[in-house]
N, C-alpha and C positions, 0 to 999 in steps of 0.2 A: 517509618523515618522519621518520625517526629511527634509533637503534641500539639495542639491548639494552644496560641500565648497571646490571644485576645489582645489587648491595646500595644501591646512591644512589636505589632507590626508598622504602628503608624514613627516607631522613634526612630532618629536620622542613624544611618550606619554607614561603614566603610565599605563599596560596593567593589569588589576586588575582581567583576568580571570586566571591566572598563580602564581604558590608559588613562594618564591624569588629563588628558585633553578632551575628554569626554568619550571617545570612538569607542565600539564594541572590540574587546581583544578576543575573537573567538577560541575556538578549542580546537586545536588544531594538532595535537595529539591525541591516542587514547588515553583519559579519566586514570586509570592505573598505572600508565606512566608519571602521569606529576609527580613532581616531589614531593615530602610527606607536609611540608609549610604551607604549600599551594595549596595541596587537596584540605588541608585546617581550616585555610582560609574560607575556603568555598563552601566549607559545612559550618560558616560562622556567622551571624546575622539573622535579619529576619528570616520567617516563615510562607510559604505562599499557600492556603487553601482549596485546592484544585478539584473540582469535583467532576466525574466523568458519566456519561452515560445516563439511561433513562430512571436507573435507579440511584441516580448521584453519588458515585461511590466516592468515597472523599479518602483523598490523600495532603498530605502534610507535609514537602518539599522546601530542601533550601533554596529559598530566591535567588543568591550570589548563583549557586550551581544552575540552575535553569538560563540565567541569562548569559552563563559562560557559554552554553553550549549551540542558543540559540537566539537569534533578532526578534525570533515570533514571541517570545515570552521578555526580552527586553522591551520592546515595544507596548507589551500589554503593563507591564510595569510602571511607564513613562506614564501612559495613559490613568493608570491605575491610581499612578501617586497626587492626580489632581483629583480624584474622588476621597483617596486618603481612604483605601479600604487594600485586602489583600486575598483577595477571591477570584477565580478563572474556574469559569464553567465551560465543558464540553462537552453536549450533553449529546449531541450526534456523535459520539466516538464509543469506543466499546470497550468494557474496562479492562478486557484480559488483553488487549493490546496496550494498555498502555501501566501495564503490571512490566509488560517488556520494556516498554518506552524508562518506567522506572530506573530497574535494574540495570539499563546501557547506561541513564546517566550515572550513575553512581560504583556502577563497576567496568564500564566499560565492554560490554560483553552482551548477549543472550544465550540462550540454551541451543544446543546442537540438536537439530531432529536426530541423527546419528544416533545419541546417547539412548531415545527413546525407547519405549516397547512399541512394535508395529501399528496396536490399535491406537496409540495415541497420534502418531506423525500425523495422518490428515487434520486432525484437528488442529495439531502445532502449523502444519502450513496455513491453514485457515487461518488462526491469528496471527500469522505474518503477513498476511495479503489485508487484514485491518490494519496491522502496523504501519504497515510501507504506506495506506491513505493517512493515517494518523498523522506519519513525518512530513506528508508531500505537505499540510496542512501548517505545520509547527516549523518547519523549514528546518529538518534534521536529515542533510542529504546523509552523509555516511550509515546513518543507521539502516535510511532505503535501502542501500547497497548490501547491510547484512537480513534484511529484513527479505528481499528476495530472493536473495543465495538458498537461505532457510526453505522459501518458500518452492523454487526448485527442485531440492534436495528429499521434501517432503512429499513430495508430489513424486519424484522418481519412487522414493524407497518405500511407499505407500502404494505402487504401483495404481492410482489413482489420480486425474487432473479435473481442473475446475470445469463445472456445470454450468448451463447462461444465467443463470441464478448468483452464482459465483463471481462472473464475467460482467453482465448488465453494469453494480458499484463501481467497477473497473473504469469504465466509460461516464459514467455520470460524477466522478467526483475526481478525475485526474485528467493535468493539460494532455492536449492531442500532443506533446512532442513526447509524454510518458513512456518511457520502456517498458511498464506496465501494461500497457495497451499493445506493442509491439509484443510482450509473450504470450499474453491469452488469444491475439486476434490468428498468433502461431501454432499456437494447442488446438483449435479452434479449426484451422483450415486442416492440420494434419489427422482432426477427429473425422472432417470432413471425406478427406481424402482416401481413407484406411479403407480399405472395401471388408475389412474382418471388424468394423466399427459398426454399432447400433445406428451411431448418429448418420443424417442429413443435413444438410443447411437448414430443412424446416428444425431442425432440434434448436437453433438458435435467433427464431422470430423474434421472442422477446429481448433479444440484443439488436434486432436489427431496426427491430422498431422506436422509433425518434433518436437513432445513434446513427446515422448514414459513414460516421469515420468507420466504424466497428465494420459493415459492409464493404468498404474502402479497401480497409487493411486484411480482410480475411483472402478479398481477391485477388490482392496484392501479392500474399502469403501463399496463394494456393499457385499463384503464376510463378512466383521465385522460387517453389519449391518440386512443380513440375520440371521443371529442368530445359524449359525451352520446348518440351515437346507439344506438338501444336492435334488440337482435334483435327478429326476428317472435316472435309468442306461440306458445309450442311448445304450449299447450295447444288453439288453436284450429286448424280447419279438420281436413284429413284423416289419420287414424292410420298410414298405411302406411308413414310414417318409423320407426316407431317397432314394428314390427311386426317376428316371425322370420319371413325366409322360404328357403325349399331353393331349391339352383341358381339363385340374383340373381334370383327370379319375382317379382312386385309383385301386391298386392291389392285390392280393391275394396269392405273392410270402410271403415265411416265412424269 
């Protein structure tokens, strides 16, 4: 997407991501629908060095384009300008997710999981989960919607759903109002209630621990999915079910 330009990052440049009054003119159309003139302007000016993941995988991206898409990058540019640098580190993020973000920044789209062979669908769905969390951080709501759509489609077409290991980061890193929380809690609730599934509530112990919101969301999802059906009144009838017994014996106590 570019090459290292050294000191040119320090040169003053016309920033096409802003109106003349200094406020950010955020993208409100698909980047692929912009005029040739606008797109050329967005690909002018300095580049920004971005390092992603533990391996510090390196990208050099157009700063105007980054600011055009997100206030997160705009704010970083403003802060970075005080230090006269041109670097951003996202070391807690997944490079596979950032690859998808880069494609969307420049093309306005990401790959469609329906076009992939079955053996790649789940890996791509999981990458889209990572992309969603990345977009939550860098404030890209439109791409978040694309990511969650591809995640759902990938799960459905692969015939797989996320386990507790994949669900826990969603609750660790997203706000309480996140639609992705609603999605995974409903998946967990359905797995718990499915008589043909191997999962029960204990499967999600690692999610319940330290994430009371997960427990609340799953219980509410089960209640919603039960369609108003009540359990049998546990205070009615014989009490043997609630007695302690030895060797599996039953009792006649009422």
